N, C-alpha and C positions, 0 to 999 in steps of 0.2 A: 353371800356378800359376792357382789360381782365382781371382775377382776381389771374392770376398765372403764373407762367415761371419755363421752367425746367430747371435743374441744372446738366448738365450731366459730368461737368468733377468730380464732388465728386461721388467719388466712395466707393464701398461697397462689402462685400463678401454677398452675400444672405444666403447661408448655413453658415455662421459663426453667421449672423444675428439670423438665425433659434433656434442656437445651443444656442445663449443667452436667447433668447425669451423661450424654451425649460426649460431651469435651472433658472430661474431668479425666485428669490423667494420670491421679495415684492407683497404685497397685493395687490390686485385689487380693484379700484374705478369703481361704474355702477352706467352710469347718466338713468335717465331715471323714472318712475314710475313702478309696478309693471308686468303691460302689453307692456309695449316696453322699454326693458331692452337688446336693442343692440349692446350698445355703452358699452367700457370698458376700462380702464386707467390703467397703471401699471407704476409704476417709474422706472427706468435702472440707476444702478450704473457708474457715469463717470467716475469710476476706474478700469473699466472694461476694458480690450486692445484693441476687436474687437469696443468698443466704444470710445477707444482714438482715433484709426486709425480714424475714421470720425471726432474728432473734432480737430484732427490736420491738417485738411486739412484748417481751417481756419484761415485766415490772424487775426486775432485778437480773440483769442479763452475766453475773457473775457468777449463775449456779449451775451454768452449762457446762458440761465437761466436753464434750464431742460430739461431733453430728458424721453421720456415714450413712451412704444406700444400701441397703440392704435386698438383694436380690435372691429370687426363688426359679431355678429354671420352670422353664415349661415343662408341664405333666410332672413336673418336682413334689417333693413333700418332705418339710423339715418335720423330723419325727418329734412326739414329748422330750421338750428340754427344758430346764429354768438357763437364764443367762447369768454370765458373769455379775452384770449391773442390776436394780432390784425392778426399778422402773423405765419407761421409754414411751417418746412423744411420739407418734408414727405418723407420717404423712403421706397419702396416695402419691405415688410420680405416674406408674404406669402401672395401672392397677383394675381388674374385674372383675364381674357378678364371678367367675370361673373359678376366684381365689380365696380365701379365708383362714382367718386365726382361729384353733380351737382351744380352752385350758382345759385340761384333764384335771381327774381324780388324783390325788397324792397317791406314788406308791411307795417301799420302800426301797424297792431297788434299782438302783442306778449305775452307770458307767461314767467314766470322766471322755468326753469327746474331744478330739484334737484339731488343732489348725492346720494347714498350710499357706504361708508365704514362701513367695518365689519357690526357692530348691525346701526349704527347712520346714519341718513338723513338728510341731511339739503341743502337750496337754494343753488345755485349757481351764479356767473354774467354774466352768459350765458344767452341768451336770446330766447326762441324756437318760430317758425315764422309757419302760416298757409302754408301748400304748393300752393305752387303759377307756374307762370309761369317762365319755366327752361330757363336761359339766356346761360350757357356754362356747357358741360359735361366735365371732363377729367378722362382719364384714367392711373392709377400710372404703368409707365413704369422703369422708372426711378426718381434719388432724383430731388421734383420740389416743388416748394416757392407756397404757397395758401395766398390768403388775405382772414381770416380766420374772420376779421370785417364784410365780408360781407356774407349774409344770402347762407347757403350751407348746404347737407347732404349726406348721402352717401348711395347707395343702393348697396344689396350686393345678387345679384341671383344666387351663387355657393353654393356647397354643402359644403363648408370649413370655416371655418372663416377666415375673412380677416386681417392680422394682416399686421401692418405699423411701422417704426419707426419717431418718431415725435419727431423735434428740437423747441423750445422755445425761445425768446428771451427776454434780461431783459431790463429795462428804456426806452429809448429816440429808443432802437433798437427794440423793439416791435410794429413798424409799418412797412405796405409791401411797402411801398414807399423810405424806407429810407431803407431797403434790397435791394427792387432791386434795388437803386442807386449804392450802393456797388458792387452788381455783375454786371450791368453795366458801371465800370469803372473801373471793376480788382481787387476789395478789400475786394469780400466777401472770395473767396479763393482761395487757394494759386497757382491753378493751370489753372487760366481764363486768 
């Protein structure tokens, strides 16, 4: 089974999203230890007009929990992990062919990663796995839905930070199969 599907109907203006990113004043959270801080996240206001234009494309906007920027540092790698959330829709903001997401074969051994916000470090509900066999590799060219409950990681071999906009879902909708079913039946976005 594929752990992702593309959503070409979900439209966005990449230049406008880059401007939202550049002007976002929210603080960054950093995942990992001092030696592997390749992944950063930053909340985005749902009141921003550019973000509103994305949200209004969903048939039921109330299923969206939050929207964040995710930054993978240049020449950085986010090792195999599962998220606290189970599904995400990712949109490219600053992405090139030197970066990609890979899904990995499930392993039993894992550790709990940390997150640092400001000066405070704490454990998170995500799981970090030992790198194993790659099952799928995905290049982010358009909006894509990912099964983030499966071990996945990001490789950024580029000389620029990789920036994506990521949408998370509430409660029962935080489920890859439910979001896929909504999409397949034409009930996720207004244009399918």
